C-alpha positions as CSV (number, residue, x, y, z in Angstrom):
1,M,181.4,-20.3,-112.2
2,K,177.7,-20.1,-111.5
3,Q,176.7,-20.6,-107.8
4,Q,175.4,-24.1,-108.3
5,T,178.7,-25.1,-109.9
6,T,180.7,-23.4,-107.1
7,L,178.7,-25.4,-104.6
8,I,179.9,-28.6,-106.2
9,H,183.5,-27.8,-107.0
10,A,184.8,-25.1,-104.6
11,G,187.3,-26.3,-102.0
12,R,187.8,-29.7,-103.8
13,H,191.3,-30.6,-104.9
14,P,191.3,-34.4,-105.7
15,E,194.8,-34.1,-107.0
16,Q,196.0,-33.3,-103.5
17,H,194.3,-36.4,-102.0
18,S,195.1,-39.3,-104.3
19,G,192.1,-38.5,-106.4
20,A,189.5,-38.7,-103.6
21,V,186.4,-36.8,-104.6
22,N,185.9,-35.4,-101.0
23,P,188.7,-34.0,-98.9
24,P,189.4,-36.6,-96.2
25,V,189.0,-36.0,-92.5
26,Y,192.3,-34.9,-91.0
27,H,192.6,-35.7,-87.3
28,V,195.5,-33.5,-86.4
29,S,197.0,-31.9,-83.3
30,T,200.7,-32.0,-83.8
31,V,202.5,-31.1,-87.0
32,T,206.2,-31.9,-87.5
33,Y,208.7,-30.2,-89.6
34,P,211.6,-31.7,-91.6
35,T,214.1,-28.9,-90.7
36,V,214.5,-26.0,-88.4
37,A,214.4,-23.7,-91.4
38,A,210.9,-25.0,-92.3
39,M,209.7,-24.5,-88.8
40,K,210.9,-20.9,-88.7
41,S,209.3,-20.3,-92.1
42,G,206.0,-21.5,-90.7
43,E,206.2,-19.2,-87.8
44,K,206.3,-16.2,-90.1
45,R,202.9,-17.1,-91.6
46,P,201.2,-19.2,-88.9
47,F,197.8,-19.3,-90.7
48,D,199.0,-20.5,-94.1
49,G,199.3,-24.3,-94.5
50,M,199.5,-26.8,-91.7
51,R,201.2,-25.6,-88.5
52,Y,199.0,-26.9,-85.6
53,G,195.6,-28.6,-85.6
54,R,193.9,-25.7,-83.9
55,F,194.9,-23.3,-86.7
56,G,193.4,-25.5,-89.4
57,T,193.8,-28.6,-91.5
58,P,193.2,-29.5,-95.1
59,T,189.6,-30.4,-94.2
60,S,188.9,-27.0,-92.7
61,F,190.8,-25.2,-95.4
62,A,188.6,-26.8,-98.0
63,L,185.4,-25.7,-96.2
64,E,186.7,-22.2,-95.7
65,E,187.8,-21.9,-99.4
66,A,184.4,-23.0,-100.5
67,L,182.5,-20.6,-98.3
68,A,184.7,-17.7,-99.3
69,A,184.1,-18.5,-102.9
70,L,180.3,-18.7,-102.4
71,E,180.1,-15.4,-100.5
72,G,182.6,-13.6,-102.7
73,G,184.8,-12.7,-99.7
74,Y,188.6,-12.8,-99.2
75,R,188.9,-15.8,-96.8
76,S,186.8,-17.6,-94.2
77,V,187.4,-18.8,-90.6
78,S,185.7,-22.0,-89.3
79,T,184.5,-22.2,-85.7
80,S,182.9,-24.7,-83.4
81,S,179.4,-23.2,-83.7
82,G,177.4,-20.4,-85.1
83,L,177.5,-18.6,-81.8
84,A,181.2,-19.0,-81.6
85,A,181.4,-17.3,-85.0
86,I,179.4,-14.4,-83.7
87,T,181.2,-14.0,-80.4
88,G,184.6,-14.6,-82.0
89,T,184.0,-11.8,-84.5
90,L,182.7,-9.3,-82.0
91,T,185.6,-10.1,-79.6
92,A,188.1,-9.6,-82.4
93,L,186.7,-6.2,-83.4
94,L,185.8,-4.6,-80.1
95,K,187.7,-3.5,-77.0
96,A,187.0,-1.6,-73.8
97,G,185.5,1.8,-74.5
98,D,184.1,0.9,-77.9
99,H,180.5,1.1,-78.9
100,L,178.4,-1.5,-80.8
101,L,175.1,-1.0,-82.6
102,M,173.1,-4.2,-82.5
103,A,169.7,-4.9,-84.2
104,D,166.9,-5.1,-81.7
105,S,165.5,-8.2,-83.4
106,V,168.7,-10.2,-83.2
107,Y,169.2,-13.9,-82.2
108,Y,168.8,-14.1,-78.4
109,P,172.2,-15.6,-77.6
110,T,173.8,-12.7,-79.5
111,R,171.8,-10.2,-77.4
112,R,172.9,-12.0,-74.2
113,F,176.6,-12.0,-75.2
114,C,176.3,-8.2,-75.6
115,T,174.4,-7.4,-72.4
116,E,176.4,-9.8,-70.2
117,H,179.9,-10.5,-71.7
118,L,180.7,-7.4,-73.7
119,R,179.3,-5.2,-71.0
120,R,181.5,-6.8,-68.4
121,Y,184.6,-5.9,-70.5
122,G,183.6,-2.3,-71.1
123,V,181.9,-2.4,-74.5
124,E,178.7,-0.4,-74.7
125,T,175.9,-1.8,-76.8
126,T,173.0,0.2,-78.2
127,F,170.1,-1.9,-79.6
128,Y,168.4,-0.2,-82.5
129,D,165.1,-0.5,-84.4
130,P,165.8,-3.0,-87.2
131,L,163.6,-0.8,-89.5
132,I,165.7,2.3,-89.0
133,G,167.6,2.1,-92.3
134,A,169.7,5.2,-93.1
135,G,168.4,6.8,-89.9
136,I,171.0,4.7,-88.0
137,A,173.4,7.5,-88.7
138,S,171.9,9.4,-85.8
139,L,172.9,6.6,-83.4
140,I,176.5,6.3,-84.5
141,Q,178.9,7.7,-81.9
142,P,182.6,8.5,-82.2
143,E,183.3,5.2,-80.4
144,T,181.1,3.1,-82.7
145,R,183.2,0.4,-84.2
146,V,180.7,-2.2,-85.3
147,V,177.2,-2.2,-86.7
148,F,175.6,-5.7,-86.5
149,V,172.7,-6.6,-88.8
150,E,170.5,-9.7,-89.2
151,A,167.9,-10.0,-91.9
152,P,165.3,-11.1,-91.4
153,G,165.0,-10.9,-87.6
154,S,165.5,-14.2,-85.7
155,L,161.9,-14.6,-84.4
156,T,160.0,-11.7,-85.8
157,F,161.4,-11.6,-89.4
158,E,161.6,-7.9,-90.0
159,M,163.8,-7.0,-93.0
160,Q,166.6,-4.5,-92.7
161,D,167.8,-2.0,-95.4
162,I,171.3,-3.3,-95.3
163,P,172.8,-1.1,-98.1
164,A,171.5,2.0,-96.3
165,I,172.8,0.9,-92.9
166,A,176.1,-0.1,-94.4
167,A,176.5,3.3,-96.1
168,A,175.9,5.2,-92.9
169,A,178.3,2.9,-91.0
170,H,181.1,3.2,-93.5
171,A,180.8,7.0,-93.6
172,A,181.6,6.9,-89.8
173,G,184.4,4.3,-90.2
174,A,182.4,1.4,-88.6
175,V,182.5,-2.2,-89.7
176,V,179.3,-3.9,-90.8
177,V,178.8,-7.5,-89.5
178,M,175.9,-9.6,-90.7
179,D,174.3,-12.9,-89.5
180,N,173.4,-14.3,-92.9
181,T,172.3,-17.7,-91.8
182,W,168.6,-17.4,-92.9
183,A,169.4,-16.6,-96.5
184,T,172.8,-18.2,-96.9
185,P,175.1,-16.9,-99.7
186,L,172.8,-18.4,-102.2
187,F,169.9,-16.1,-101.4
188,F,171.8,-13.0,-100.2
189,R,175.2,-11.7,-101.4
190,P,176.4,-9.7,-98.4
191,F,179.6,-8.2,-99.8
192,E,177.7,-6.8,-102.7
193,K,175.3,-5.0,-100.3
194,G,178.0,-3.3,-98.1
195,V,178.6,-6.0,-95.5
196,D,182.2,-6.4,-94.3
197,I,182.0,-9.7,-92.4
198,S,179.3,-12.4,-93.0
199,I,178.6,-15.0,-90.4
200,Q,177.0,-18.4,-91.0
201,A,175.6,-20.7,-88.4
202,A,176.7,-23.6,-90.6
203,T,174.9,-25.9,-88.1
204,K,171.8,-24.9,-89.9
205,F,171.5,-25.1,-93.7
206,I,175.1,-25.8,-94.6
207,V,175.3,-29.0,-92.5
208,G,171.7,-29.6,-93.3
209,H,171.2,-32.8,-91.4
210,S,170.9,-31.7,-87.7
211,D,173.9,-33.7,-86.7
212,A,176.8,-31.2,-86.3
213,M,177.7,-27.9,-84.7
214,L,179.6,-25.5,-87.0
215,G,180.2,-21.8,-87.7
216,V,181.9,-19.9,-90.5
217,I,183.1,-16.3,-90.6
218,T,183.8,-14.8,-94.0
219,C,185.7,-11.5,-94.3
220,A,185.7,-9.0,-97.2
221,T,189.4,-8.0,-96.8
222,E,192.7,-9.5,-95.9
223,E,193.0,-7.1,-93.0
224,L,189.7,-8.1,-91.4
225,W,190.4,-11.7,-92.0
226,H,193.8,-11.5,-90.2
227,T,192.2,-9.6,-87.3
228,V,189.4,-12.2,-86.8
229,K,191.6,-15.3,-87.5
230,S,194.2,-14.1,-85.0
231,S,191.7,-13.4,-82.3
232,V,189.8,-16.7,-82.8
233,A,193.0,-18.7,-82.8
234,M,194.2,-16.9,-79.6
235,A,190.9,-17.8,-77.9
236,G,191.5,-21.5,-78.8
237,V,188.4,-21.8,-80.9
238,C,188.4,-24.2,-83.8
239,A,185.9,-26.5,-85.5
240,G,186.2,-30.3,-85.0
241,A,187.4,-32.4,-87.9
242,E,184.3,-34.5,-88.2
243,E,182.0,-31.5,-88.0
244,V,184.0,-29.7,-90.8
245,Y,183.6,-32.8,-93.0
246,L,179.9,-32.9,-92.4
247,G,179.7,-29.2,-93.3
248,L,181.5,-30.0,-96.6
249,R,179.2,-32.9,-97.3
250,G,176.1,-30.8,-96.6
251,L,177.4,-27.9,-98.7
252,R,177.3,-29.9,-101.9
253,S,173.5,-30.4,-101.7
254,L,172.7,-26.9,-100.3
255,G,171.3,-25.5,-103.5
256,S,168.8,-28.4,-104.1
257,R,167.7,-28.4,-100.4
258,L,167.2,-24.7,-100.3
259,R,165.1,-24.7,-103.4
260,Q,162.9,-27.3,-101.8
261,H,162.8,-25.5,-98.4
262,Q,161.7,-22.3,-100.3
263,E,159.0,-24.0,-102.4
264,S,157.5,-25.9,-99.5
265,G,157.8,-22.9,-97.1
266,L,155.9,-20.6,-99.5
267,A,153.2,-23.2,-100.0
268,L,152.9,-23.8,-96.2
269,A,152.9,-20.1,-95.4
270,Q,150.2,-19.3,-98.0
271,W,148.1,-22.2,-96.7
272,L,148.4,-21.0,-93.2
273,K,147.5,-17.5,-94.2
274,E,144.0,-18.7,-95.2
275,R,143.4,-20.4,-91.9
276,P,140.9,-18.5,-89.7
277,E,143.0,-19.2,-86.6
278,V,145.9,-17.3,-88.0
279,A,146.2,-13.5,-87.6
280,R,149.3,-13.0,-89.6
281,I,152.3,-14.7,-91.2
282,M,155.7,-13.2,-90.6
283,Y,157.6,-14.1,-93.8
284,P,159.2,-11.4,-96.1
285,A,158.7,-13.6,-99.2
286,L,155.0,-13.0,-99.1
287,P,153.9,-9.9,-101.1
288,D,151.7,-8.5,-98.2
289,D,154.6,-8.7,-95.7
290,P,155.9,-5.3,-94.7
291,G,159.5,-6.4,-95.5
292,Y,158.6,-7.7,-99.0
293,P,159.9,-4.7,-101.0
294,L,163.4,-5.0,-99.3
295,W,163.4,-8.7,-99.7
296,R,162.5,-8.4,-103.3
297,R,165.1,-5.8,-104.0
298,D,168.1,-7.4,-102.1
299,F,167.4,-11.1,-101.9
300,S,167.1,-13.8,-104.6
301,G,165.2,-16.3,-102.5
302,A,163.8,-17.3,-99.1
303,C,164.3,-20.3,-96.9
304,G,161.3,-22.1,-95.2
305,L,161.7,-20.4,-91.8
306,F,159.0,-18.0,-90.8
307,G,156.7,-16.9,-88.0
308,I,153.0,-17.0,-87.4
309,E,150.7,-15.3,-85.0
310,F,147.4,-16.9,-83.9
311,H,144.3,-15.0,-83.0
312,P,144.0,-14.9,-79.2
313,V,143.5,-18.4,-77.7
314,P,144.3,-19.8,-74.2
315,E,147.8,-21.2,-73.6
316,D,146.6,-24.7,-73.1
317,A,145.0,-24.6,-76.6
318,V,148.4,-23.8,-78.2
319,E,150.0,-26.6,-76.2
320,R,147.4,-29.1,-77.4
321,F,148.0,-27.9,-81.0
322,L,151.7,-28.5,-80.6
323,D,151.8,-31.7,-78.5
324,G,150.0,-33.9,-81.0
325,L,152.0,-32.9,-84.2
326,K,153.3,-35.9,-86.1
327,Y,155.8,-34.4,-88.6
328,F,156.8,-31.2,-86.8
329,G,159.3,-31.7,-84.0
330,L,159.5,-29.3,-81.1
331,G,163.0,-28.1,-81.4
332,Y,165.0,-24.9,-81.2
333,S,167.2,-25.2,-84.2
334,W,166.4,-25.2,-87.9
335,G,167.9,-25.8,-91.3
336,G,167.8,-29.6,-91.2
337,F,165.8,-31.9,-93.4
338,E,163.0,-32.3,-90.8
339,S,160.3,-29.7,-90.0
340,L,160.3,-28.0,-86.6
341,I,158.0,-25.7,-84.7
342,I,158.4,-23.8,-81.4
343,P,156.3,-21.3,-79.4
344,T,157.9,-17.9,-79.3
345,T,155.5,-16.0,-77.1
346,G,157.5,-14.6,-74.2
347,H,160.8,-15.2,-75.9
348,I,160.8,-12.0,-78.0
349,L,162.8,-9.5,-76.1
350,R,163.0,-5.8,-77.2
351,T,164.6,-2.7,-75.7
352,A,164.7,-0.2,-78.6
353,T,161.3,-1.1,-80.0
354,R,158.0,-2.5,-78.8
355,W,156.9,-5.8,-80.2
356,Q,153.1,-6.3,-80.4
357,A,151.2,-9.5,-80.9
358,A,147.6,-9.9,-79.7
359,G,147.8,-13.7,-79.8
360,P,150.4,-16.5,-79.4
361,T,153.3,-16.6,-81.8
362,L,155.2,-19.6,-83.2
363,R,158.2,-20.2,-85.5
364,I,158.1,-22.8,-88.2
365,H,161.0,-24.4,-90.0
366,T,159.7,-26.1,-93.2
367,G,161.6,-29.3,-93.8
368,L,161.8,-31.5,-96.8
369,E,158.6,-33.5,-96.3
370,D,155.8,-33.4,-98.8
371,P,153.9,-30.1,-98.1
372,S,150.5,-31.8,-98.2
373,D,151.6,-34.0,-95.3
374,L,152.7,-31.0,-93.3
375,M,149.4,-29.2,-94.0
376,A,147.4,-32.2,-92.9
377,D,149.5,-32.4,-89.7
378,L,148.8,-28.7,-88.9
379,A,145.2,-29.1,-89.8
380,A,144.8,-31.9,-87.2
381,G,146.6,-29.5,-84.8
382,F,144.0,-26.9,-85.4
383,D,141.3,-29.4,-84.7
384,R,142.8,-30.1,-81.3
385,L,143.1,-26.4,-80.6
386,H,139.4,-25.9,-81.0
387,K,138.6,-29.0,-78.9
388,S,140.6,-27.5,-76.0
389,K,138.4,-24.4,-75.7
């Protein structure tokens, strides 16, 4: 099947649900068995079929089947949030004495989990320059077990040479884990580029309606899947029944929404690029972006999430620009139908590299509104910015 057809049909088995088009919501804790023999049989393969609500239900199995098919992986694991998917994966793969290589541009909660939680349990983390490429080989230690990548970076949108990083990691026996939320499986095929485990904050584009928390981990091999699934289950982490259903619902329209996010995002970024107040646009889908060659080589599309840097202006000018916006909400998430914007100055943390921006920085999530309305909204914001001088 082509990807768009997979989006519509993967994980759907109407014949198992009296012909229902969508898998129903299973609210399950306890599962009973008809015989002792059946109970013992279930204990031998605890993650296959219904055994206990925390281990999965037909609703979560449907979502996991669909995501594994989309990403081209072996099997998936659903979790209660994107962060739970990240922390669950790292906890499953690392133990005291191990070493982790983490991109310096990573999502802040991931960084904090490394510096606080993993450190407390004896796991050493080295943050590396996201632009290092094959040079990451020089940072790999005998104890390195995981190399974590995120492309583009969460706030600064640097692209990573994932195939080169993966080749160096595999040569040393390390596992490559990727946060693939920005591109989704539709715009980046992680397992074809050397990634071993792909993570989606399904809260974002997969749910798509800003109304549910959800995460998904997809593994390339049966061995990795069993390792992650066992650890996540042992920690008591699982996705809620309603949230999984909302993820399945959103998944069916993901292709159409992403195409619109991309089209509107490119239009908005190109319009902003011409504004005299804007020093640069951080968006790898633009030809003059430093990450464009890697994006063009490895990705098939771009969502509408990108960063901008203003020329130097006072802080109160930026606040006035933001406070009066009509269609852009001030919100930390992204991936929903509505446009969002946040100031990122002071929130960009680096230890391996130095981040430089002469003026204030912001992040924009381009929603599904008409781009001309979004441009008019921002243009009015620029008017307020000048009035505040």
